[in-house]
C-alpha positions as MATLAB code, in Angstrom:
seq = 'NYSFSKDTQWDSLNTIENGTVYQANPIQSKSSVLPCTLNKKVYGWHPYWVGSVYTNYDWSMLSDFCYFDYEVNPSTGNNAASSFTNVTTGWANSAAVTAAISHSINVHFCATLFASHSTFWASSTAQQTFITNAINLLNSRPGSNGINIDFEGMGSADKVPFTTFMTNLCNQVHAANSNYKVTMALYAVEWGSNTFDIAALNPLVDNFNGPCKGKWLII';
ca = [
     110.243  -46.250  149.693;
     110.677  -49.416  147.620;
     113.721  -48.008  145.773;
     112.552  -49.539  142.508;
     115.153  -49.761  139.749;
     113.064  -51.227  136.915;
     110.001  -50.090  134.997;
     108.591  -53.593  135.407;
     108.583  -53.097  139.192;
     106.467  -49.956  138.814;
     104.210  -51.878  136.415;
     103.717  -54.566  139.057;
     102.835  -52.021  141.752;
     100.439  -50.169  139.444;
      98.755  -53.443  138.541;
      98.261  -54.271  142.228;
      96.921  -50.786  142.993;
      94.526  -50.284  140.091;
      94.417  -53.547  138.141;
      95.974  -52.057  135.011;
      98.183  -54.394  133.036;
     100.741  -52.593  130.907;
     101.695  -54.149  127.605;
     103.945  -52.858  124.858;
     101.491  -52.005  122.110;
     102.641  -48.791  120.437;
      99.751  -46.707  119.156;
     101.814  -45.331  116.290;
     102.151  -48.867  114.856;
      98.403  -49.200  114.384;
      97.507  -48.623  110.762;
      94.105  -47.162  111.702;
      95.737  -44.177  113.456;
      97.257  -41.473  111.277;
     100.272  -39.507  112.551;
      99.475  -36.062  113.887;
     101.029  -33.068  112.150;
     101.695  -30.508  114.872;
     101.424  -26.775  114.339;
     101.616  -25.994  118.072;
     103.973  -26.921  120.886;
     102.414  -29.822  122.763;
     103.908  -30.846  126.115;
     103.343  -34.174  127.833;
     104.370  -34.979  131.417;
     105.586  -38.521  132.127;
     105.678  -39.486  135.843;
     108.618  -41.817  136.487;
     106.381  -44.171  138.488;
     104.085  -45.151  135.593;
     106.611  -47.727  134.414;
     106.513  -48.879  130.806;
     103.289  -47.106  129.853;
     105.409  -44.934  127.533;
     105.506  -47.868  125.099;
     101.914  -46.948  124.210;
     102.518  -43.244  123.560;
     101.694  -41.815  120.161;
     104.865  -39.763  119.783;
     103.528  -37.934  116.737;
     101.211  -36.005  119.081;
     104.024  -34.512  121.193;
     106.610  -31.850  120.562;
     107.991  -31.840  124.123;
     108.317  -34.555  126.775;
     108.715  -33.684  130.479;
     110.111  -36.332  132.830;
     108.278  -35.855  136.153;
     109.549  -35.081  138.735;
     112.530  -33.702  140.619;
     111.024  -33.018  144.058;
     112.919  -30.015  145.402;
     113.934  -30.353  149.047;
     113.313  -26.773  150.259;
     116.037  -26.980  152.903;
     118.828  -28.248  150.658;
     117.756  -27.857  147.025;
     118.553  -31.496  146.427;
     116.152  -34.027  144.939;
     113.835  -35.725  147.437;
     112.668  -38.434  145.007;
     115.328  -41.129  144.827;
     113.658  -42.850  141.880;
     114.088  -39.717  139.755;
     117.846  -40.106  139.877;
     117.985  -43.900  140.165;
     121.158  -45.028  138.426;
     119.257  -47.635  136.415;
     115.982  -46.026  135.395;
     116.260  -42.419  136.553;
     116.479  -39.337  134.350;
     119.964  -40.120  133.020;
     119.026  -43.653  131.912;
     115.238  -43.648  131.574;
     114.030  -45.774  128.669;
     111.065  -43.404  128.329;
     113.404  -40.440  127.804;
     115.440  -42.502  125.361;
     112.278  -43.335  123.418;
     111.276  -39.669  123.291;
     114.695  -38.644  121.989;
     114.622  -41.415  119.378;
     111.345  -39.960  118.100;
     112.890  -36.468  117.857;
     110.856  -35.147  120.789;
     112.347  -32.358  122.912;
     113.018  -33.709  126.405;
     112.915  -31.793  129.680;
     112.775  -32.755  133.325;
     110.173  -31.214  135.599;
     111.082  -29.806  139.021;
     108.360  -29.361  141.624;
     107.941  -27.487  144.899;
     104.439  -27.491  146.363;
     105.084  -26.331  149.953;
     107.634  -24.662  152.280;
     108.545  -22.065  149.678;
     109.720  -19.579  152.322;
     112.286  -22.131  153.512;
     113.679  -22.360  149.998;
     113.741  -18.580  149.521;
     115.578  -18.146  152.825;
     118.511  -20.257  151.652;
     120.576  -18.968  148.752;
     122.681  -22.108  149.194;
     119.686  -24.394  148.623;
     118.698  -22.409  145.542;
     122.194  -22.557  144.096;
     122.436  -26.265  144.870;
     119.260  -26.845  142.896;
     120.478  -24.747  139.964;
     123.812  -26.573  139.899;
     122.055  -29.942  140.123;
     119.693  -28.954  137.315;
     122.528  -28.032  134.972;
     124.420  -31.217  135.852;
     121.314  -33.317  135.153;
     120.852  -31.705  131.755;
     124.518  -32.206  130.942;
     124.307  -35.848  132.041;
     121.692  -36.676  129.433;
     122.756  -36.234  125.791;
     119.814  -34.860  123.846;
     118.400  -32.910  126.802;
     116.517  -29.742  125.963;
     115.680  -28.134  129.275;
     113.938  -27.886  132.616;
     110.296  -27.262  133.451;
     109.572  -25.447  136.739;
     106.297  -26.377  138.446;
     106.147  -24.484  141.753;
     102.603  -24.475  143.114;
     100.814  -23.094  146.166;
     102.574  -19.727  146.061;
     101.062  -16.324  146.851;
     101.942  -12.639  146.705;
     104.663  -13.019  149.369;
     106.520  -15.338  146.993;
     106.489  -12.943  144.031;
     109.838  -11.207  144.600;
     111.885  -14.209  145.798;
     110.444  -16.410  143.055;
     111.387  -13.825  140.428;
     114.905  -13.618  141.846;
     115.229  -17.406  141.821;
     113.952  -17.709  138.255;
     116.296  -14.946  137.113;
     119.305  -16.775  138.548;
     118.107  -20.120  137.189;
     117.480  -18.861  133.664;
     120.727  -16.920  133.469;
     122.832  -19.856  134.633;
     121.051  -22.507  132.563;
     121.268  -20.400  129.415;
     124.930  -19.625  130.125;
     125.671  -23.338  130.558;
     124.164  -24.115  127.152;
     122.390  -21.574  124.960;
     120.226  -24.379  123.555;
     118.787  -25.323  126.949;
     115.253  -24.049  127.590;
     113.634  -23.031  130.860;
     109.861  -23.371  130.914;
     107.476  -22.554  133.731;
     103.997  -23.614  134.821;
     101.459  -20.864  135.477;
      98.204  -21.089  137.403;
      94.903  -21.319  135.583;
      93.706  -18.353  137.673;
      95.671  -16.364  140.261;
      92.528  -15.271  142.131;
      94.146  -11.965  143.104;
      97.282  -13.569  144.552;
      99.546  -11.524  142.241;
     102.164  -14.267  142.328;
     103.978  -13.886  139.016;
     105.906  -10.861  137.788;
     105.345  -11.607  134.121;
     107.031   -8.401  132.951;
     110.265   -9.482  134.675;
     109.986  -13.171  133.772;
     108.971  -12.817  130.141;
     112.451  -11.890  128.812;
     113.995  -14.834  130.702;
     111.592  -17.786  130.508;
     111.485  -19.570  127.145;
     107.899  -20.817  127.439;
     105.059  -20.486  129.916;
     102.543  -23.315  130.218;
      99.382  -23.546  132.216;
      95.969  -25.247  132.419;
      93.182  -23.646  130.430;
      89.742  -25.246  130.776;
      91.280  -28.641  131.488;
      93.871  -28.378  128.734;
      97.434  -27.115  128.794;
      98.208  -23.891  126.965;
     101.793  -23.246  125.898;
     102.695  -19.556  125.494;
];
């Protein structure tokens, strides 16, 4: 609602809300901390509203950086979070994304849809708008690696339309650039909801990630 255009504005709001003062003090510059040698894919999600906190990230501990989040409008497929695409600090110009790229980290943006899934499934136009927007966003950011899909709150009724959507998304993103990756968040437990058709998705999705005992597992 504030239409912030600077990380320092988010820092100010976060300080007012929780008293945290953000200062540039990169962990990797501290001689007492040794760089981490990764033998796994390690994803980190960076919410756009945390401001300049990225200046304290230890980049040696990440293989992939997800800029969070493109809030999918289920009626149109467009982005409902203006700050995500802010011309100054949004995805295309985010200093956090720039920092990740400069440290040779793979960068993705995360798209979310937590409700009104049936509205989205009912509109092929909204789905195609989102897919087109996603490809344009990746193309707008040199060094982009892909998109992370985080659709939550789905059940068995969403299984077929979600699979259809993911099939179209993956095919078009991969056709746009064979180096682009499509990753997808899974639930820790489906509790019998039978939401994901893994057999159909597995040949299309580049990586699945999901919470496992409080940690994120990348498959």
